[in-house]
N, C-alpha and C positions, 0 to 999 in steps of 0.2 A: 311672481314665483313662478319655479318653473312648472313649464306644463307635466305633467304624471302621466305616463300613455299607462291604458288598459295593460299593455304588452308587460312593463315593471312587474306586475303583480303575479310572478315566477314564483312556484312555492320554492323552488333549487336556490334561485338568486337570491331570495332572501334573507334563506337560510346562509349562502354564503358570505351576503355582506352581513350579517349580525358575526358568523366567524372571523372575519376580516377586521372590523372593528374593535373587536374584542383580544386576537390572537388566541380563544380557543376554539375547541372543536365538538366539546361535548354536553351534550342538551341531555343529558338523562334516559329517560324513559321514551321509545316513542310512543305515547300515548297520546301523547301532546298534536303528532301531525294531524288524524282525523279533525280536530277542532281550527288547526292553522290552514287546514286547505276550503274548511266550508269556512272560513273570514276571507278567503284570499278568493275564491269564486263568488262570493256575494257581491263584488266591483263589478263584477260584467253582468249580473241582473239586478241591477238596481241602478236609478241615476243619480248616481255619485257628483254633484260637482267637481269643478276643479281643486278647490279648496280643500273639499272634503277626503278625495282622492288620497292630496297630498298628507294632509293629517293621518289617514287609515294607514299609507305605507310604512310614513316616521311608526307610529305606532308601534307594529309589526313588528319589526326592525327593533325596537325598544326593547317590546316584549322579551322576542328570542335573547337580544345579545344578556340581558337580565337574567337569562333563564343560564346561558351561559355560565355566567359568574357565581349562580348561587349552584350551579354544579360544582365549579371551580372550588368553591367553600368544603362541601360536604366532599371532595378528593382529599382537599389540605386537615378537615378535620371528621374524619369519618365518625369520631364520637358524638355527633351531633344528633345522628339518627337514632342513640338510647335515650337524650333524653324522656324524662317523664311530662306527660302533660296532663297535672292531675286536676279534676274535678272541675272543667271547663263551663265558665255558663254561656247559651247562646241566648241572642233574644233573632226574633222571626215573628212572621205577619207580612200583612199587604202593606207597602210600601205607604209612607205618608198614615200610617197610622200611627203615631206617635213614638215609634221605634226608636227614635234619634232622641227625641227631647229625654229619654225614658235611662239610653245608652247613654248617654253624655251626663245624665244625675248620678247613675249607678258608679259610672265611669271615675267619679270625684273618689272613691271610697279608695285610700291608700293600699289594699288590699287587691283590688283589682287590678290587673294587666290588660287595658283597652290596644287595640294595634289603631295609630295614630297615624296621621294623613301621611306624611311624608314616607315613615318605615314601609306603611304599603305600598308607596311610587320605588321604595331603592332597600328593601328588601335582604339585598346582598351587604356586607362587610367592606367596608372601607377602608384597605391592608396599608394604606399610606398617615393613619391616624398615629398621631402622638396619645399615650395614653392619655385622658382624662381633655382633651383636644374637643372638639366642637365640630362633629360633619359638616362639613362645607356644603353638603347636598340639601343639609337641613334648612341652612339657610339661604340656599336660591329658594328653596321649596315655599318660605315666610315669601319672597320679595313677591312670585310669581301668583301665589294664593292675592295678594293685597293689591294685586295689577288683576285679576280676574275676576276678584270683585269689583275693582272700579268700572273697570270696561265692559259687565252683566250684573248691575246691580238688580235685573226683576229676578235672575239664577239663585241670588244674595239672599232675597226674602225668599224660596223656596225652602236652601239650604245652605248657609250659613258651614264655610267650611277653611280654616287656616292648618298649615301644617303641622301641630302640634295640639290639633283635634280628634278626637275618638273618629276614628271613619271607619264603611265599611270593607266587610273583608272577601266581596268579589274582588277589592285591589290584587290580593294574593293570589286567586283565585283564575286570573287576569296569564297570570305565569305559566297558567295550564295551556296559555291557548283557549281557555272555558269559563264556564260560570257567566256572569251575567256582562263583562264586561263595559262599553258603556252605559248599557242598557240599549240603547236603540238599534243594536247590531239583536239582541232578541225577538224584534219586531220584524224584521230583514230575513229572505229566504235566500240561502240555503241554511245558515247559522241556526236562524228559527227551529228550522222541523230537524235539524240534527241536534240543538241540543235536547229538545225536547224528547227525543228517544232514543239518546244513548244511556248507556250504564255509569252512573256517577259515584263510584265506588272509586275510579282510580284517582279522579280527580281528586279526595276528599283526602286519598292515603296522600298525597303532591304539599295539600294545603298541611298537614298535621307537621308534616317535613319541614314546610316553612316558620311553619310554627314555633318549630324546635331549634330552626336557624333564629329567629328573633328573640327566642328565649335566650339562649347561651352569648347573644350580641350583648342582650339587655336584660334581664332577669326581671321576673315576677311571681307573686306568692299565685294568684289565680287570672288565669285569660278571659276575659270579660271578649264577648264578639256580637257580634251582627251582624244579618241580613238578609231580609224578606228571601231571597234567592236561597235557601236551606229549608222554606217548605215545598221544595223540587225533592229534596234528598233527605229526610225526616230520619229514613233507617240507615243510609248512607253515615248521617250524621252520627247517629249514637253504635253503629259500626264502630267506625271510626275510633269514637272517643265513650267507651262503654257506661263511664261514672258523668257524664256531660248532664248538666240540666238544662231544660228548657223556657224561655219568656218567650211568650204567643201574645201579641200585642191582637187587641178587637176593634174594628170601627166599622159603622156603615160604608160599604163598599162600593155607592154609589160614588162618593165625596172622594173616597179614594181613588178609584179608579179616575175621577177628573183632575185631580191635584198632580197622580203622577202624569198621568197623560199632556199636563200641560208641561211640566218639570223636563219630560224627554225629548218634548219637542222641541225647548229649547236648547236645549242638545243636537238633535239632529237636523235641525233647519239649513242650516247654512252648509250642511255635509250631503244631503240625502235632498235632491225636490221630491216632495212629497205634502201633499195636504195638511193640517191640519185633521180633517174631515174622516180623510180614509187613513188615515196615523191611530185614531181612536180606536175603534172596531180591534185591530191588532191590540196593540194595548189590553182591551177589555179579553180577549183572549188567550194571550199569554200568562193573567196574572188569574185567572178565572180556573187554567186548567192547573197551574199548582199551584192552587186553594183545596182543587181535585186529589191529587199528589198529597198535600199537607195531610189533607183529613184523612184520605186512608190509610196510609200510614201510622197515625197518629191512633186509631183501633187496634194496629198490630204492637202499640208499644205502652207501656207500664206508665198508667196517667199518674203516679206520683212524681215525675221524669218531668211533669208540667207544673206551670201555672200560669194564667189567665190574665191579662192587664186590660180593662176598658178602658177606652181611649178616655170618655167623660169624668170617668174617675180619675183616670190620671193628671189630665188636665184641673179636674178639680181642686186634686190632694194630691202632689205625685209625692211627695215625703210618707203617705199613707202607702201608696203604694210601692214605696220601697220595702218598708215596712213588712207590707203582706211578702212580697217576694220572698226576702230574710227570713220570713217567720213558717214559711212554705220549706224552703230547703234547714229549715234548723241552723241559723246563721243569724246570729246576735248582731242588731244595728246597734249602736250603743255609743257613746266615746267618741274618738278621733271618725271614725265612719261614718257617725251621724252627723257630727259637727261638720263636715265637709259636703258632704249631701245640704245639711240644711242651708248653707255657704252659697252652695250652686246654685239652689233653688232662689235665694234671695238676689242672685246677680244676674239672672238667665229668665225671663221673662216672656212667655209668648208671645210674636209677634215684633220682639225688638229691634227686630233688622226690616220689619216694610211687611205688608200684608201681601200673601200671594195669593192673587183672582186668579178664578177659572171656572170653568162652568161643561157639563157634560156636551151641551149641543153643539160647543165650537165643534167638538173632535165625534160629529155627527153622530151622538150615543142621547138617550135618557135616562133616566131615573130608573124608570120599570124596566128597560131591556137589563140594565143591571144586574140588579135587583134580583129578577128572573133568575140570571144566569150563574147567583150567587143561593140561590135559593135554601141550598142543601147549609150554607155556611149561616144565613141569616138565620135559620130557623133552630140549628143548632147551640148560639151565642144572643139569640135574641135581639139583634142586632136589626 
């Protein structure tokens, strides 16, 4: 691998490289520039490995290049931005609280339109495809996903992913040079501080346009989306999607923080020289702050918009949890939808890809410390 010097992380140089790679020049609104700047400055303020520098730079160029292609799609077809996103359903909650399992179950409903992994990576249209032709980027993503699972089986135990599995919509947030990115950036300055302190409404407006772009390419009846990061911006989410419904998963935060610390550290450990024990407190601070934001925003919103799902209830009877969600929002769960969810539940059991092992002590944290920081949340939901 060629050495990637810090000098190569020049904001304007990255923009120019993306322009050269695509032959395009319009990045759209400049709302993405502060996030890009924070991601660029991050490399000078943290001990990135040579591999980490290379991967981070390539990722930034990829995000910028795709952003250019997205704007080209809007230029060619301005009518895309006129599409309506009707009654989307958003899943959120602390990471590792069962959101992925519930997301996959609800996505089995033929009426649901989840974001799939491959299209979250490649939301821009492939103009060279013949009608009905399979996108080669999908096939490439299938191969990459299989290779990644083989190379990192421990991560697969924590989170199974394939090209056509439903995936978090932070994938789309990333093209705004904003949001959760790969997870570890949220724990590193200056990106962490910038993210926690800025107005997320421009990001959600851009995010809505990306959903319209995907819906224009592959329409669906009702968008189904999920990410723990929505806790940071429930007010912006509702402002952007006024008829949305929100499903909020709940689990003991001590378990959630241990699990997500382990999962994110698997990603960061060969990119940035940071010990697990010093990483854990950063993870705790980020997700506790996100919960504070979520609880504060919920107080100002209509409670009828929310339904709460307890982790133990979900694990004990996931179909009952799904019925409760559908009933709360006045949606029948019967016929083809029920049969599809029953088939999914039978085929996907907890731990089928192996058991994800983790503990708080490895990350410099204690159960008491975590639960004290989440005391308001624990008290409100009886965790």
